[in-house]
N, C-alpha and C positions, 0 to 999 in steps of 0.2 A: 733302191732297201737297203741293200747292205753300206751304201757309203753315208746314207740318213742315221743307219744303225750307228754306227762307228763315228760320227763325231755327237751321239747325243754321247756313248761312252764317254768318249774325249769328254764334253764336259763335264761330264758328272767326275773322272778324274782331278778337273782341275780346279771343282770348287770342293769336292769332297773327301779327296783321296783314291789312293791304286785300291786300298782294302774296298771298300764302299764300290767300285766303280766295279770290282771285279765281281760284288755280290748282287749290282744291279745290271752288270750286263747279259742274267743267268736271267734276269726278270723282266727286260726287253728282248731277250730272244726268244722268251717262251710266247711272245706277244708278237712278234713277228708276220705269224701267216695269220692275226686276228684281220680282218677285213679294216679298212683307211688307218694302219697302223702306223703309217707312216707317218699320220697328223701327230700322234705321240712325237714317235721319235722328232718331228723337226722341234715342238714345243718343248720336248728336254734338251736338244741342242741349242736352241736361241733362252735358253734360261741365262738372265742377265745375273742373276745373283742367287746363293743357298736356298736365300723362302723360297722362291719362284720355282725354282728346281724339285724343295721337297713338296710344294703344292702335286706338281707332275706327279712323282711319285707316288704319294698320296692316290692320287686318280688308277696309277698303275696298279697299286697292292688292293686298293677294290675291286679293278679290274682282274685279277687275279683269283680272289680270294669269289667274286661271278661265276670265272671260269671251273673251278672247283666243286663247283652246286652243277657243272653241269650247261649252264648258256654258252650262247654262241655270242660270239659282242662282236661291234663296230664300234671304231671311235667318232665323233663329231661327225655324226652320223645328221644331221641337218648340216655342217657347216665351223668355224672355229666359233661363233658367236651365240650358236643355239647348244643343248647339253651337252656331254661328255663321251658319255656312253649308252646306246642302244642294246640292249639284255633279251634274247630270245630261248625259251625252251617251250616245251611244250603247246607249239602252237600261238603261246602267248609274248606277245612283246612289252615292252614296256621302255624309257628315259631315263638315266639316271646322269642328275649334274653333282659333283662331286666338288668340295670344299673343305679346307685344315683352320684351324685353328693353327697360332703361330704359337710357339711360346713364348708367353706374353709375361706368365707372374709363378712366383716360387708354388711347387705345391708342399704334401708334408715334409714334417723335417728328416732326414733318411736314419734310420735308428743302426748304431752299430753291433755287430753280433755279439759281446756281451751285454751292450741293453737289452736286445732281445734275450739271451738266454738267462740274463740275472729275472727279469722281468717283473721288474720294478719300476719302470717306466711309464709317461706320464705322456697321454698322445698332447702335441702344442694345436691348437686351431691354427687353421689359413684356409685360404680364398672370401670371396666376398661373395656370399648370395645373390643379393640386389645387383651389383654388379655384375656377374657373369649371367646371371636368366633376362637381362636387358638386352647382355654382347649375343648370348643365344639366340635369342630374339631376332632381333638386329642381324644375324650372321643366314639367316633360314630365309626370312625377308626377301634379301639382297641376290638371293636365287631362287628368285618366284615366277620372274621372264622368262628362267631358262626350264620351267616345270611344262612341259610340255607333253601333246598327245594323249591318250584316252588313260596310260600307266602312265605316270609320272614319279619317280623317286628321288629324293633332295638327301645326300649321303655327303656326312659329315665327319671330317679324320679328326679327332683332338690331340695337338700336340702342349695346350695349356694345363701344366698342374696341378693348377689354381683348381680348373675345371673338372665336374664330373657328369653323370650321366644326368644325377638328380636336377641340377639345375636345366637342363634341355630338358624334361621332361615338364618341369615347372613354365618354361617357356614355352612349350608348344598346349598345353592344357588351354591359355588365352589362344592360343595364335587359332587355333580347330575350330574358334567360336567366330572369324573372320570373314562373311560371308564374299570378299574378294578374292580368295584362294583359288587357284586355280582349279577348274571341274576336275581333272586329272590325277592330282595331287595326290596319290595313297599316300604316301609315308614317307617319315625319316629317318634315315640308318644313321644313329650314333656308334662309331668305335676309337676305340686309344689303345695305347701298352698295356693298359693297366686291366688287370681282369678281378671283378668283383666275383666272390667264390666262383668262380673258374667261367664267366659269362666276360665275352668283350666287347659283344655286340650287341646293340638293341634299336630296337627300331617302333618308330611311336605312331599309331596311325591319323590320318588328317582329316579323315572323312567318318561320317557314324556306320558307313556300308562299306568296306574295304573289297576293295576283287577279290576274289576265292584264289586266286594266282598269287595275287600276293599274299596275304594270307599266309598260305603254305610255303612261300618266299619266306618271308618271315621267321615261321617256325625254323627256318633249316639256318638261317642265317646266325640264329638266334644262339644255335648249339654248337657252332663253330667256333675253335683258335682259328684266327686270323696266322698266326705262324703254320698251324696246321694245314691252312687252307691253301695259303700258297706256296707249303713245298708240294701239295698233294697238284698244283697247278703247274708247277714246273715237273713234276713226274711225267702230267700228262704231256707238256709240249718237249717232252726226252722218247718221247714212246712215237 
């Protein structure tokens, strides 16, 4: 295990630099006692390029968020072709398949401090809702085969600045009516670095009657700051 983690940290250093490696080393250290964490370390250590590495780190970020909420975690519970995580709390378990939107399109223009203080700026249009709704729909559909078990969650982390939670909401409104959805798919979890009125995570139900445990988890997830949750999970790992 230490050797696998060392390889993972070295791979992060190679692809992202020493500063990022020092940060993510703490993340990996917190995960090393979780069941089958070696699977994550191998994936990180074998990442061919930065985009793939960031995909794996997005999975680790969500794992830390769940850990901060008191879940026990297991990586790749059904093997490398199945969901990324199994989460367990209060005798209720769910599988979690994690995916990421890579940076593709620019978001809103960045305001200078002077423009903000003068308060005379105009917000310029950005994004393409029609394009991004299709993109969201395809992203979730592509992960349906990993939504296995009585309770399943698909978690999406967004690094595409032009896409927002509204496009995901609109895409899932259509997908919810699809009779071919996996029977156990409870919700789609969406998150990004951006916060809207303090909210960073959104949980979209995928069935009319969501499991009571999952309803409670969704309530808690939508209330957390991702940064604060990661910090909390790291502190738990240090004790």
